[in-house]
C-alpha positions as CSV (number, residue, x, y, z in Angstrom):
1,M,10.1,-14.0,15.2
2,P,11.0,-15.6,12.0
3,A,10.5,-13.5,8.5
4,T,7.7,-16.4,7.6
5,D,6.0,-15.9,10.4
6,I,5.9,-12.3,10.3
7,R,4.7,-12.0,6.9
8,G,2.0,-14.9,7.7
9,K,0.5,-12.6,10.5
10,V,0.8,-9.4,8.4
11,R,-1.3,-11.1,5.2
12,E,-3.7,-12.3,8.1
13,A,-4.2,-9.0,9.6
14,Y,-4.7,-7.4,6.4
15,S,-6.7,-9.9,4.8
16,A,-9.0,-9.5,8.4
17,A,-9.1,-5.9,7.8
18,A,-10.5,-6.4,4.4
19,A,-13.1,-9.1,5.4
20,E,-14.2,-6.8,8.4
21,P,-13.3,-3.3,8.2
22,E,-15.5,-2.3,11.0
23,A,-13.8,-4.6,13.8
24,G,-10.9,-4.0,15.7
25,H,-7.4,-4.2,14.0
26,P,-3.9,-3.4,15.4
27,F,-3.6,-0.6,13.0
28,P,-6.1,2.1,11.9
29,V,-8.8,1.3,9.0
30,G,-11.4,3.2,7.0
31,R,-12.9,6.5,5.9
32,A,-12.4,8.4,8.8
33,F,-8.4,7.4,9.4
34,A,-7.9,8.4,5.6
35,E,-9.6,12.0,6.3
36,S,-7.2,12.1,9.4
37,L,-4.2,11.5,6.8
38,G,-5.6,14.2,4.3
39,Y,-7.5,12.6,2.0
40,P,-10.3,14.9,1.4
41,A,-14.2,13.8,2.4
42,E,-15.5,15.0,-1.1
43,L,-12.8,12.9,-2.9
44,L,-13.3,9.6,-0.7
45,R,-17.3,10.1,-1.5
46,R,-16.4,9.9,-5.1
47,L,-14.3,6.3,-5.0
48,P,-15.4,3.0,-4.6
49,P,-16.8,2.7,-0.7
50,S,-15.6,-0.9,-0.6
51,S,-12.0,1.1,-1.1
52,V,-12.4,3.7,1.2
53,E,-13.9,1.5,4.3
54,A,-10.8,-1.3,4.3
55,F,-8.0,1.6,3.7
56,A,-5.0,0.9,5.7
57,G,-2.0,3.0,4.3
58,V,0.3,5.3,6.6
59,S,-0.2,8.6,4.2
60,N,-2.0,10.4,1.7
61,I,0.8,9.8,-0.7
62,S,-1.1,9.9,-3.8
63,M,-2.5,13.4,-3.0
64,I,1.2,14.6,-2.9
65,A,2.8,12.2,-5.9
66,D,3.6,14.4,-9.0
67,I,1.7,12.2,-11.9
68,A,1.7,13.3,-15.4
69,P,-0.7,12.6,-17.9
70,G,0.3,9.1,-19.9
71,D,2.6,7.9,-16.8
72,T,2.5,4.5,-15.7
73,V,1.9,4.2,-12.3
74,L,2.6,1.2,-10.0
75,D,0.9,1.2,-6.4
76,L,2.7,-1.5,-4.4
77,G,1.0,-2.6,-1.4
78,C,-2.1,-1.2,-3.1
79,G,-4.5,-3.0,-0.2
80,A,-8.1,-2.1,-1.4
81,G,-6.9,0.1,-4.1
82,L,-7.6,3.9,-2.8
83,D,-4.4,4.9,-3.8
84,A,-4.6,3.3,-7.1
85,F,-7.9,5.0,-7.7
86,I,-6.8,8.2,-7.0
87,A,-3.2,8.0,-9.3
88,A,-5.8,6.4,-11.8
89,R,-7.5,9.8,-12.1
90,G,-4.2,11.8,-13.7
91,A,-2.1,8.5,-15.0
92,G,-2.1,6.8,-18.2
93,R,-2.4,3.4,-16.6
94,V,-1.9,1.8,-12.9
95,V,-0.7,-1.4,-12.1
96,A,-1.8,-2.1,-8.4
97,L,-0.2,-4.7,-6.7
98,D,-0.8,-6.4,-3.1
99,F,0.0,-9.9,-1.7
100,S,-3.4,-10.3,0.1
101,E,-6.1,-11.7,-2.2
102,T,-8.9,-10.8,0.7
103,M,-8.2,-6.9,0.3
104,L,-7.8,-7.3,-3.8
105,R,-11.4,-8.2,-4.0
106,R,-12.2,-5.2,-2.6
107,A,-10.2,-3.3,-5.3
108,R,-12.7,-3.7,-7.8
109,G,-11.3,-2.6,-11.2
110,G,-11.8,0.9,-12.8
111,P,-10.5,3.0,-15.6
112,N,-7.1,3.0,-16.4
113,V,-6.3,0.4,-13.3
114,V,-5.3,-3.4,-13.3
115,F,-5.4,-5.2,-10.0
116,C,-3.0,-8.3,-9.4
117,C,-1.9,-10.4,-6.5
118,A,1.8,-10.3,-6.1
119,E,5.0,-10.1,-3.8
120,A,6.6,-7.0,-3.2
121,E,10.2,-8.8,-3.5
122,Q,9.0,-10.4,-7.3
123,L,7.4,-8.1,-9.1
124,P,5.7,-9.6,-12.1
125,L,6.7,-6.2,-14.2
126,A,9.3,-5.7,-17.0
127,D,12.1,-3.6,-16.4
128,A,12.1,-0.2,-16.8
129,T,8.3,0.4,-17.2
130,I,7.2,2.2,-14.3
131,D,7.2,6.3,-14.5
132,V,6.0,6.7,-10.8
133,A,5.8,4.0,-7.9
134,L,3.7,5.0,-4.8
135,V,4.6,3.1,-1.8
136,N,2.1,3.4,1.4
137,G,3.4,2.0,4.4
138,I,5.1,-1.8,3.5
139,F,8.7,-1.6,4.3
140,N,8.1,-2.1,8.1
141,L,6.0,-5.0,7.4
142,N,8.2,-7.1,5.2
143,P,11.7,-8.4,6.3
144,S,12.5,-8.5,2.6
145,R,13.3,-4.6,2.0
146,D,16.5,-5.2,0.5
147,A,14.9,-7.2,-2.4
148,I,11.5,-4.9,-2.3
149,F,13.8,-1.9,-3.2
150,R,15.9,-4.0,-6.0
151,E,12.8,-4.8,-7.6
152,L,11.5,-1.0,-7.5
153,S,14.9,-0.2,-8.6
154,R,14.6,-2.6,-11.8
155,V,11.1,-1.8,-12.9
156,L,11.4,2.2,-12.5
157,R,12.4,3.9,-15.3
158,P,15.8,6.1,-15.4
159,D,13.9,9.2,-14.7
160,G,11.0,7.7,-12.8
161,T,10.1,8.5,-9.0
162,V,9.3,6.8,-6.2
163,Y,7.1,7.9,-3.6
164,A,7.5,6.2,-0.2
165,A,5.8,6.5,3.0
166,E,6.2,4.9,6.6
167,L,5.7,4.8,10.2
168,I,8.6,5.6,12.2
169,L,9.4,5.8,15.5
170,S,9.6,8.8,17.5
171,R,11.6,7.2,20.3
172,P,13.4,3.6,20.8
173,L,11.1,0.7,21.8
174,A,11.6,-0.3,25.4
175,P,13.2,-4.0,25.4
176,E,10.2,-5.2,26.8
177,E,8.2,-4.0,23.8
178,Q,10.5,-5.1,21.2
179,A,10.6,-8.7,22.2
180,S,6.6,-8.5,22.4
181,E,5.0,-10.4,19.1
182,A,2.2,-8.0,19.9
183,N,4.6,-5.1,18.3
184,W,5.6,-6.3,14.9
185,F,3.6,-3.8,13.6
186,A,5.7,-0.9,15.4
């Protein structure tokens, strides 16, 4: 499948999850899934419900990130904003970027958080302005991985840190699974 087709299908799938999180999707979505990844139920109750309902990450990355007061944090592929809101509790400022405007509509602004629609391979940020970057499950969904890594390197300060989580396969996919358009999330 061409890269532009994959990108369009990913945007369509995540936008559908934002529009109707309770509907069936090719990936898990919502509060129960977030709890299964280790986000504490009590913390999720204190976050905006619209953000928790449409959570679609792969890890509880914001829970393990070392974020110091005053840090500028980038949440790349922020989706509905769950990790951004958690990071904002300890950071000076969070810039949360996603390519789905539908997802971003769920991510209502809060103290210290700015949400923007942007492509991961063309970040609208100045060089060396980010202390901590959170990337929760976007690499396997974007064919422009090299460009994303270049952009992260460009915007990260020399002593900055990237916390990235991604799905990995425990075994190779069978050839028929690799060839199936239904498995582009794998």
